[in-house]
N, C-alpha and C positions, 0 to 999 in steps of 0.2 A: 504494500500500500504506500501511497505517496506521503502519508503523514500518520503520526500516532493518533489513534482514535480518542476523541474526547470521552468515550465511554469505557476507557481502560478500567478494568476491575469491576465490570458489570456483567457477569455471566448470565444472570437471570433477573426477571422482574415480573410484575403483574401489569394489567392494562389500566385498571382504575376502580371499577365498581366492585363492591363486595356485598354479600347477602346480609339480611337483618338490619337492625336499627341501632345497635349498640356501638357508638363511636370508639369507646375505649377497647372493646373486644376486637374491633376491626384494626385499630392501630397496633394493638398487641400482636395480632396475626401477621400483618404486613412487615412489621419490624423484626419479629421473631423468626419469620420464614427466611429472611435474608441477612441474618446476623453473621458475624465473623467472615465477611467478604463473600458470602454466597450469592449476593445480588444487590439490587437497588430497591430499598423501601420507598413507599409512596404515600401520598395523601389519599386515603380511601374515600370513595363516594358510596353513599348508602341510599340508593333510590327508593328502597322499600318504605322509607319514612314518609314518602308522599311528595306533593308538589313543592318545589324549592330544593329538594334533595336529589331530584332527577338531573341528568347531565345538562339539559337545556336550562332548567331553573337555576342551577348553580352558576352557570355562566351569565345568565341574566343578572344575578346578584352581584357580579363583578363589574358590570357596565357602569360607566361614568356619565352622569347627566342623561341617562336613558333608562327607562324603567319598564317593568312588565307585570302583567297579572294573568291569572289563569281563567280561560274561557272553556266551555265544554269541548271546543275544537283544539285547545292547546294554549300555548303562551302567546299573549298579544301585547304590543307596545302600549304603554300608559304615559300620561303627562307627568305623573308624580309617583313617588314610591308609595306602595300600598302594603297591605298585609302579606301578599305573596312574595314581594321583593324582600320585605323585612324578614320573613321566615327563611328565605334562601340564604340571606346573610347570617342569620342566627345559626343555621345548620353548619355553615362553613366555619364559623367561629368555634363551634363545638368540636368539629373535626380537627381543627388546628390545635385546640387545647389538648386533645387526646394524643395527637401525634407528637406534640412538644413534650408531653409527659414521658413518652416511650423512646425519645431520641436524645435524652440528656447525655451530653458528652459525645454524641455521634459525629464522626468525621467521615465523609464519603459522599457519594452521589445520592440525592434525594429528589424524587420526581413529584411534580404537581401536574394535574390535568385540567384542561378547559376545552370547551367546544370551539372549533375554529370558526372563522368568520363566514364561511360559505355554508356549512351545515347549520349554523345559527340563522343565517339569512333565509335558508330553506324552511326552517322550523318556526321562526317567529312571524307572527301575523301583524300586518299594519291595521290601522283602526277599521278599515273596511272589510277585513277578513282575508285579504290576499296575502301571500307571503312577501316578506321584505325583498325577496329575490326579484320581484316584479319591478322594483324601483331602484335604478342604478345609484341615485343620490342617497337613498336610504342605506344601501349596501356600503357606500363609502363612509357614511356617518357611523354605521354599526362597527365597521372595522376599526375606525379611529377610537371609538368609545371603548371597544374591547381591548385595544392595545394599551390605552391609558389605564384601564382597570387592572390589567395584568401587571403592568409596571408596579403599581401600588401593592398588589397581592404578593408578587415575588419579593418585594422589599420587606413585607411583613413576615414572610416565611424565613427569609434570611436573618431577620432580626431575632426571631424566635429560636432558630436553629443555626447559630452562628458558625458552627464547625462544618456545616453541610455545604456541598456544592449543588445548588438547586438547578434541576433540569425541568424545562417547560415542555409538556406534551400537548399538542393540539389534536383533538379528536375530530376527524373529518369524514364520517361515514357517507355523507351525501355529496362529497366532492366530485366523484365521477359522474353522478347524475346531473349535477350543476353544469359540468363541462359538456355533457352530451345532450342537454335539453330533455332530461327524463323526469324532472321534478313536477309532480302533478299540481294543478291549480286547486283552489278551495272547492270548486264544483266537482273536480275529478274528471271532467270531460275533456280537458286539454292539459298541455304541459307548458311550463314557462320556457321562454327562449333560452337557448344555450348561451352561457356567458363567455365572452372572449377569453382565450387562454392567458393573454398578457394581463388582462384585468384581474383574473383569478390569481395569477402568480404575484402581481404587485401587492394585492391586499394581503396575501399570505406572508410575503416578505416583511411587510410593515408590522404585522402582528407578531411574527416570530422575533422581530427585532426588539420587542418588549423585553426579551430575556437579557438584553444588554450586549455590548460589544464583545465581551468574552463569554457570553452566556452559551448554554448548551441546550439544543432543541431537538425534538423529533415530532413527526406527524404520524398519527395512527388512523387506520381504517380497517374495519372488518368486511368491507365491501369488495367485490371483484374489480378487476381492471384498475389497479392503483396507478396513478400517473407519476411513476417514479422519477422520471427525468425532470418534470415540472417542479416537483417538490425539492429536488436537489438544487435547481436553479433558484428557487425561492429562499434557499439558505438553511434547509433542514439538515442537521447533523446526523440524524437517524430516521429510519423509516420503519414503521411497525405495521405488520400485516398478518392476516390469517394464511399460514403456509399452504393449507389445502386448496386455496383459491388461486394460487399461482398457475399460470399457463405458459406454454412455450413462447407466446407473444411477449411476455414480460421478461423473459430470461436474459435477453441481451442487455436490457436496461439495468437489471439486477447485477449482472457481471460488471458493467461499467461503474455502477454505484460502489460496489465493493472495492474495485481497483482505485476509485477516486477517494476512498477513505470514509464513505458513508457507512454507518453502523446499521445492520439489519436486525430488527426485533422480529423474530419469527415465531408465530403462534402455532406451536405443534402439540400443545397439551389441551385436551378437550375442556371446554369451559362449563359444562354441565354434567351432573351425575349420570344422566342417561347415556352419555357417550364415553363413559370413563373406562371401558374395557382396555386392558393393555398397560395400565399404569404401574404394573409390577416390573416393567422392563424399561428403565430410563434410556438405555442404548437404542432400543427399538423406536422410541419416540423421535429420535433425531436421525434415524437411518435415511430418511428422505433428504435431509439437509446435506449429508455426506454425498449422496447420489447426485444432487444438484451441483455440488462443488466439482465433482469429477466431470460432469457433463459440460460445465462451463470452462473446464481446464484451469481452474483456480488452484493455488497451492494449498493442500490440506493443512499445512502448518499455520495458515492465517485464519482457520475456522474459529478457534476459540476467541481470537481478538476481534473478529469481524461480526460475530453473531451473538445476540442476546436471546436466550430462550424465554418464551412467555406462554401463557394460555392463549387459546385461539381468539378469545375476546374477553370482555369483562365477565366477572363471576357473580353478578347480581342474581342470576337465575339458578345458582347452585345452592346446595345446602351448606351451612357453615362448616361442617366436617369436611365436605368435599372441597370447599374453597381452600382450606388449610392443606389438604392433600395435594391439590393441583399446584399450589405455589411451591410446596416442598419438592414435588416431582419435577417442576421446572428447574429448580436448583440442581437436583440430581442428574437430570438430562444434560444440563450444561457441563457438569463435571465429566460426564461420559464423553461429551464432544471434545473436551480438552485432553482427556486421558487417551482417547482412541479416535483421532480425527479421520483415520482412513478405514 
């Protein structure tokens, strides 16, 4: 690789969401699962608590001079902060308190997640009920508000956990749909026009820059057709995806990303109990990653430093016991990759 990865010492991590509603239990799990250099702990999200704890609501709570409230159809922009925005901020404060408790003296990478500007624009409604995606000016305002809010949020996390190197993850599951004009309108009878790739890239670059000049960033999506090259151009240091959704079409871009020093966060561990067969074999979980490396002609010796092992997506739909198992298995699978890359 052309340069040392910013994610050195990050063999495994989770995506973000966890089951249940107990912030302390979630913080204990994500810090305990990755203790002693086994991976990167993160600020857990607990959507089971309800509106404001969901991924869209949490990010609405981060916005500056832009507010939201819950309608039957989802989150909608408001003129002023109401009960739903206040609840979102309260949940976030509770989660930060819990993480701070379990990271006393911690030194290392620590991840926080927020919904990216395009998934947020596809999910948030304007006052008339259409998505913000329909209004280019509203999308620009949203990206600016999110970037400003993230700068403040990251500063707060760094203040609370002064020994940590804070990593910003943007969740963009709707990104491909935005680029390809697949996001459905409020009526469901039509789709919004595809957004120009340069506009998408520019907004992502601005929001990722909220991490600071020396900040470390990644973009996550559980959706197929990840626009790897675009995300690299936008400045993402890492790209997080569901490994099972990779197709041959993306392989060239993946190979170029690895050679360019981009970290791959590969979701190889099932994210729900129902798909949990095979967790007794950590080596088997990363067999496909080794195969991909051979197919791309990449040096097996770079596997451990180029790949971070994760569950395939968030763990909100899992049982608490399985969530703990999935994170521990991710760490074991990462060790297998390092010990036996070929």
